[in-house]
C-alpha positions as CSV (number, residue, x, y, z in Angstrom):
1,M,0.0,0.0,0.0
2,K,1.1,3.6,-0.6
3,P,2.6,5.5,2.3
4,G,-0.2,8.1,2.0
5,F,-2.7,5.4,2.9
6,W,-1.2,4.8,6.3
7,G,-0.8,8.5,6.9
8,G,-4.6,9.1,6.1
9,L,-5.5,6.1,8.3
10,L,-3.5,7.5,11.2
11,S,-5.1,10.9,10.8
12,D,-8.6,9.3,10.9
13,L,-7.7,7.4,14.1
14,V,-6.3,10.5,15.8
15,F,-9.3,12.7,14.9
16,S,-11.8,9.9,15.8
17,I,-10.3,9.6,19.2
18,V,-10.5,13.4,19.7
19,G,-14.1,13.4,18.6
20,S,-15.0,10.4,20.7
21,M,-13.6,12.0,23.9
22,A,-15.5,15.2,23.2
23,A,-18.7,13.3,22.5
24,L,-18.3,11.2,25.7
25,L,-18.2,14.3,27.8
26,L,-21.1,16.0,26.0
27,L,-23.3,12.9,26.2
28,Q,-22.6,12.7,30.0
29,Y,-23.6,16.3,30.3
30,L,-26.8,16.0,28.3
31,H,-28.0,12.5,29.2
32,D,-26.4,12.3,32.7
33,D,-25.1,8.9,31.7
34,W,-21.9,7.5,30.2
35,Q,-22.5,6.3,26.7
36,P,-19.2,5.1,25.3
37,L,-20.6,3.3,22.2
38,W,-22.7,6.4,21.2
39,A,-19.5,8.5,21.8
40,L,-17.5,6.3,19.6
41,G,-20.1,6.5,16.8
42,C,-20.1,10.3,17.1
43,G,-16.3,10.4,17.0
44,L,-16.1,8.2,13.9
45,V,-18.7,10.4,12.1
46,S,-17.0,13.7,13.0
47,G,-13.4,12.5,12.7
48,V,-13.8,10.6,9.4
49,V,-17.0,11.4,7.5
50,V,-17.5,15.1,8.3
51,R,-13.7,15.9,8.2
52,R,-13.1,14.2,4.9
53,A,-16.2,15.8,3.4
54,L,-15.1,19.3,4.3
55,A,-11.3,18.9,3.9
56,P,-11.3,19.5,0.1
57,T,-12.7,23.0,0.7
58,Y,-9.5,24.1,2.4
59,A,-7.0,21.6,0.9
60,S,-5.1,24.5,-0.8
61,F,-4.6,26.3,2.5
62,P,-1.1,26.3,4.2
63,E,-0.3,23.4,6.6
64,F,-0.4,25.7,9.6
65,L,-4.0,26.6,8.7
66,R,-5.3,23.1,7.7
67,R,-4.5,21.6,11.1
68,P,-6.5,24.0,13.3
69,L,-9.3,23.9,10.7
70,N,-9.4,20.1,10.9
71,V,-9.7,20.3,14.7
72,A,-12.5,22.9,14.4
73,V,-14.4,20.7,11.9
74,V,-14.1,17.6,14.2
75,L,-15.3,19.5,17.3
76,L,-18.2,21.1,15.5
77,G,-19.1,17.8,13.9
78,T,-19.0,16.1,17.3
79,M,-21.4,18.7,18.7
80,L,-23.8,18.3,15.9
81,A,-23.7,14.5,16.2
82,V,-24.3,14.7,19.9
83,W,-27.1,17.1,19.4
84,A,-28.7,14.6,17.0
85,T,-28.9,12.1,19.8
86,L,-31.3,14.4,21.6
87,A,-33.9,13.7,18.9
88,L,-34.0,10.0,19.8
89,P,-37.3,8.8,21.5
90,T,-37.2,7.8,25.1
91,Y,-38.9,4.7,26.5
92,G,-42.1,6.6,27.1
93,G,-42.2,7.6,23.5
94,I,-41.4,11.2,24.3
95,T,-38.6,12.8,22.3
96,Y,-35.7,13.5,24.6
97,L,-35.2,16.8,22.9
98,L,-38.4,18.1,24.4
99,L,-37.1,17.3,27.9
100,V,-33.7,18.9,27.6
101,W,-34.5,21.7,25.2
102,R,-32.6,24.2,27.3
103,Q,-29.5,22.1,27.2
104,A,-30.0,21.6,23.4
105,V,-30.3,25.4,22.8
106,G,-27.3,26.0,25.0
107,L,-25.3,23.3,23.1
108,M,-26.1,24.9,19.7
109,L,-25.2,28.3,20.9
110,G,-22.0,27.0,22.4
111,A,-21.2,25.2,19.2
112,A,-21.8,28.5,17.2
113,L,-19.7,30.5,19.6
114,L,-16.9,28.0,19.6
115,G,-16.9,27.9,15.8
116,L,-16.7,31.6,15.6
117,A,-13.9,31.7,18.2
118,I,-11.9,29.1,16.4
119,A,-12.4,30.8,13.0
120,A,-11.4,34.2,14.5
121,A,-8.3,32.7,16.1
122,V,-7.3,30.9,13.0
123,Y,-7.8,34.0,10.8
124,T,-6.0,36.3,13.3
125,H,-3.1,33.9,13.5
126,A,-2.9,33.5,9.8
127,R,-3.0,37.3,9.2
128,M,-0.4,38.0,11.9
129,R,1.9,35.3,10.5
130,R,1.5,36.6,7.0
131,E,2.3,40.1,8.0
132,V,5.4,39.0,10.0
133,E,6.5,36.9,7.0
134,E,6.0,39.8,4.6
135,H,7.9,42.2,6.9
136,R,10.8,39.6,7.2
137,M,10.9,39.3,3.4
138,R,11.0,43.1,2.9
139,V,13.8,43.4,5.4
140,S,15.7,40.5,3.9
141,A,15.2,42.0,0.4
142,M,16.6,45.4,1.6
143,R,19.6,43.7,3.2
144,E,20.3,41.6,0.2
145,T,20.2,44.8,-2.0
146,A,22.6,46.5,0.3
147,L,24.8,43.4,0.4
148,R,25.0,43.3,-3.4
149,A,25.8,46.9,-3.5
150,Q,28.6,46.4,-1.0
151,L,29.9,43.4,-2.9
152,K,30.0,45.3,-6.2
153,A,31.7,48.3,-4.6
154,L,34.4,46.0,-3.2
155,Q,34.8,44.2,-6.5
156,A,35.1,47.4,-8.5
157,Q,37.9,48.8,-6.4
158,I,41.3,49.1,-8.1
159,N,44.2,50.3,-6.0
160,P,44.8,54.0,-6.9
161,H,48.5,53.6,-6.4
162,F,48.6,51.1,-9.3
163,L,46.8,53.6,-11.6
164,F,49.2,56.4,-10.6
165,N,52.2,54.2,-11.1
166,A,50.9,52.9,-14.4
167,F,50.2,56.5,-15.7
168,N,53.7,57.6,-14.7
169,A,55.2,54.7,-16.5
170,L,53.1,55.4,-19.6
171,A,54.2,59.1,-19.5
172,E,57.8,58.0,-19.7
173,L,57.3,55.4,-22.3
174,T,55.4,57.8,-24.7
175,H,58.9,59.4,-25.4
176,D,61.1,56.3,-25.1
177,D,59.0,53.6,-26.6
178,P,55.7,54.9,-28.1
179,D,54.7,51.4,-29.5
180,L,55.0,49.8,-26.0
181,A,53.1,52.7,-24.5
182,E,50.3,52.1,-26.9
183,D,50.2,48.4,-26.0
184,L,50.2,49.2,-22.3
185,I,47.4,51.7,-22.7
186,G,45.4,48.9,-24.3
187,D,46.2,46.7,-21.3
188,L,45.2,49.3,-18.8
189,A,41.9,49.9,-20.7
190,H,41.3,46.2,-20.6
191,L,41.8,46.1,-16.9
192,L,39.4,49.0,-16.3
193,R,36.8,47.5,-18.6
194,Y,37.3,44.0,-16.9
195,S,36.8,45.6,-13.5
196,L,33.4,47.0,-14.5
197,R,32.3,43.9,-16.3
198,S,33.3,41.5,-13.5
199,S,31.6,43.8,-11.0
200,A,28.3,43.5,-13.0
201,S,28.5,39.7,-13.7
202,G,30.0,38.7,-10.3
203,R,31.7,35.5,-11.6
204,V,34.3,35.0,-14.3
205,S,36.3,32.0,-15.5
206,I,39.8,31.5,-14.2
207,S,41.1,32.0,-17.8
208,Q,39.6,35.5,-17.8
209,E,41.0,36.3,-14.4
210,L,44.5,35.1,-15.5
211,E,44.3,37.2,-18.6
212,A,43.6,40.3,-16.5
213,V,46.5,39.4,-14.2
214,E,48.8,39.0,-17.2
215,R,47.9,42.5,-18.5
216,Y,48.4,43.9,-15.0
217,L,51.9,42.3,-14.9
218,R,52.8,43.7,-18.3
219,V,52.0,47.2,-17.1
220,E,54.1,46.6,-13.9
221,H,56.9,45.0,-15.8
222,A,57.2,48.2,-18.0
223,R,57.7,50.1,-14.7
224,L,59.9,47.6,-12.8
225,G,61.7,45.8,-15.6
226,D,63.6,42.6,-14.8
227,R,63.2,43.3,-11.1
228,L,59.7,41.7,-11.5
229,R,59.9,37.9,-11.9
230,V,56.8,35.6,-12.1
231,E,56.5,31.9,-12.0
232,R,53.2,30.2,-12.7
233,R,51.8,26.7,-12.0
234,V,48.2,26.4,-13.3
235,D,46.1,23.3,-13.8
236,E,44.7,23.9,-17.3
237,A,41.7,21.7,-16.5
238,L,40.5,24.5,-14.2
239,L,40.5,27.3,-16.7
240,D,36.7,27.2,-17.2
241,S,36.0,27.1,-13.4
242,Q,34.1,30.1,-12.1
243,I,35.5,32.4,-9.5
244,P,34.7,36.0,-8.3
245,G,36.1,38.6,-10.7
246,L,39.3,40.4,-9.5
247,I,39.9,37.9,-6.8
248,L,43.5,37.0,-7.9
249,Q,44.7,40.4,-9.2
250,P,44.7,42.0,-5.7
251,L,46.8,39.2,-4.3
252,V,49.4,39.6,-7.1
253,E,49.3,43.4,-6.7
254,N,49.9,43.0,-3.0
255,A,53.0,40.9,-3.7
256,V,54.3,43.4,-6.3
257,Q,53.8,46.4,-3.9
258,H,55.4,44.8,-0.9
259,A,57.9,42.1,-2.2
260,V,59.1,43.6,-5.5
261,A,58.7,47.4,-5.9
262,P,60.5,48.5,-2.7
263,R,63.6,46.2,-3.2
264,P,66.4,47.2,-5.5
265,Q,67.0,43.6,-6.5
266,G,63.2,43.0,-7.0
267,G,61.7,39.7,-6.3
268,T,59.8,36.6,-7.5
269,I,56.1,36.1,-7.4
270,Y,54.7,32.5,-7.5
271,I,51.1,32.0,-8.8
272,E,49.6,28.5,-8.2
273,I,46.1,27.4,-9.2
274,M,45.3,23.8,-8.5
275,G,42.1,21.8,-7.9
276,E,40.7,19.0,-5.8
277,A,37.5,17.0,-6.1
278,D,35.2,19.9,-5.1
279,T,37.5,22.9,-4.5
280,V,39.8,25.3,-6.4
281,S,42.9,26.4,-4.6
282,I,44.6,29.7,-5.6
283,A,47.9,30.7,-3.9
284,V,50.1,33.7,-4.4
285,S,53.5,33.8,-2.6
286,D,56.7,35.8,-2.9
287,D,60.3,35.8,-1.7
288,G,60.2,39.3,-0.3
289,P,60.5,40.5,3.3
290,G,56.8,40.0,4.1
291,L,54.4,42.5,5.6
292,P,55.3,44.5,8.7
293,E,54.8,42.7,12.0
294,S,51.8,44.9,12.9
295,V,50.1,44.2,9.6
296,M,50.9,40.4,9.9
297,R,49.1,40.3,13.2
298,Q,46.1,41.8,11.5
299,V,46.4,39.5,8.5
300,G,46.9,36.5,10.7
301,A,43.5,37.3,12.3
302,L,42.0,36.9,8.8
303,D,42.8,33.2,8.8
304,G,39.6,31.4,7.7
305,V,36.4,33.0,6.4
306,S,33.4,33.3,8.6
307,A,29.9,32.7,7.4
308,V,27.7,35.7,6.5
309,G,24.0,34.9,6.7
310,P,21.5,35.9,3.9
311,G,21.1,39.6,3.8
312,E,23.7,40.1,6.6
313,L,26.1,43.0,6.0
314,L,29.7,43.3,7.1
315,P,30.4,45.5,10.1
316,E,31.0,49.2,9.4
317,D,34.4,49.1,11.0
318,A,35.6,46.8,8.2
319,A,34.8,49.3,5.5
320,G,38.3,50.5,4.9
321,T,40.7,48.5,2.7
322,A,43.4,51.1,2.2
323,G,47.0,50.7,3.3
324,A,49.2,47.6,3.8
325,G,47.1,44.5,3.7
326,G,44.1,46.4,2.3
327,G,44.0,44.3,-0.8
328,L,43.9,41.1,1.3
329,E,41.1,42.5,3.4
330,N,39.2,43.3,0.3
331,V,39.5,39.7,-1.0
332,R,38.6,38.2,2.4
333,R,35.5,40.3,2.6
334,R,34.3,39.5,-0.9
335,L,34.8,35.8,-0.2
336,M,32.7,36.2,2.9
337,L,29.9,37.9,1.0
338,T,30.0,35.6,-2.0
339,Y,30.4,32.2,-0.5
340,R,28.8,32.6,3.0
341,G,31.3,30.5,4.9
342,T,32.1,27.9,2.3
343,A,35.4,29.5,1.1
344,R,38.7,29.6,3.0
345,F,41.3,32.3,3.2
346,S,44.7,32.2,4.8
347,A,47.7,34.6,4.9
348,T,50.9,33.2,6.4
349,R,54.6,33.6,6.1
350,G,56.1,31.6,3.2
351,D,58.3,28.5,3.7
352,V,61.5,30.5,3.2
353,A,60.5,34.2,3.3
354,G,57.8,36.5,2.2
355,L,54.1,36.0,2.3
356,R,51.8,33.2,1.1
357,V,48.2,33.9,0.5
358,E,45.9,31.1,-0.3
359,I,42.2,30.9,-1.0
360,Q,40.0,27.9,-1.5
361,V,36.5,28.2,-3.2
362,P,34.0,25.6,-4.2
363,R,34.2,24.4,-7.8
């Protein structure tokens, strides 16, 4: 037999017991005598026949409304069934209804008042619940809108220092190497356009993100020359995997600013993108001196990514992303907002020197 059959049979049994208990008490009150068989009959009629006959009229109602309505139908059906027993003739041939008409009228009025009370309670409960749910949905929608705006603002940020340095390098190249300057202007335009597009779309492929990083590195290489060295290790099977736009470029930019640009001998940046069964791991490390100790203490506190609930905004004191480690904070916050606790972020000292930043996101 189907599982629904046993569920319906159990419901019939429960409501029949409820109706039988109510009928037993009402029959004792009206007839001054315990009549369990009559009570059982009334319970079966109200709990099965009456309830099943009226159930289709409110079958489309929510579950929290159907349950109290079922109880109300069973109780009212029980009262009507018990009231019908008053019309049975007594041994003297006199209809019992004529002897207890006051109780009969009281029972009918009580049934009417009880029905109105139950209907009013159900309606009030439903209306209050609906209003609370609508208010919760409005608040959630407003928070989600603010969250998306916060996420887009974070994703659209490009370090002003990079733009200033790029323009200065271009200004020098326009005299020394106009062709290279023209190419770099195209790279810079691509980066700005990519920033806007990735902010609008939210997710990009790893291949698109790598292309943006390559263009960024070409601009920086024109400024830093052979002082900037890059080594890459990328699993090509992951190139189509989706990640948030501009999630890798800030990590590379952070390494350029703190491990390469300040040092006369420059430095090497290592980019590694590997995958596991259900995650993509992106790591950027360098051989530089690392961040200052004060910043490292702050960055160390960023280990791991906390969950952010639906519609929940980041605290106002986390709004700034400027200064040392600002790009890392920007990445961490966007991971929080995008993945709601399913991504991982860690910033630690490298095996030999420098800084290693690694993020893990679901595939």
